[in-house]
C-alpha positions, 0 to 999 in steps of 0.5 A: 500500500502506498501511503498518501500524504493528505492534508486536511483543512478548510478551502478558501471558499469555505472560509469566505462563506463563513465570513460572509455569514458572520458579516450578514449576522453582524449587519442584522444585530448591530443596528438593533443594539445601537437603537436599544442603547439610544432608547436606554439613554432616553429613558434614563434621561427621563428618569433623571428629569423626574428626580430633578423635578422632585428635588426642585419641589422639595427645595422650593418647599423648604428653601434652605437658608432663606434662599430664593425658589427655583422657578417652575415655569416652562422654559430653560432651567438656569445653571445657577438654579441647578447649582442650588440643588447641589449646594443645598445637599439634594444631589451632587453636581454630576447628578444634574448633568444632561445625560443625552448631551452634557453640554446642554441643560434641562427645560421645564415643559408642561410640568416635566423636566426634560433634557434640552434638545 
């Protein structure tokens, strides 16, 4: 009998097919993952807005040190008003940062605190 020296392995075509399949799967999964992350950030910002509204309400109820109340009319909440919350000990400065865009602040709109667009 003649011993044959047969090398076993994958052909180039087989490897390319696997790479294409993995690419198609990645193309299907990546958009849904990034969409879910964006939705999670929006939900977290909404929750943070509710917490900030609660802090503002408590601050206005108890007005520490004879300070001035934080206005709750529709419009932008000033950085000075947000600083009052951390100065009074209701939160830290990081707690009032807009999670969607840290360069922007918060707005009052229809009785809710929402991130500035």
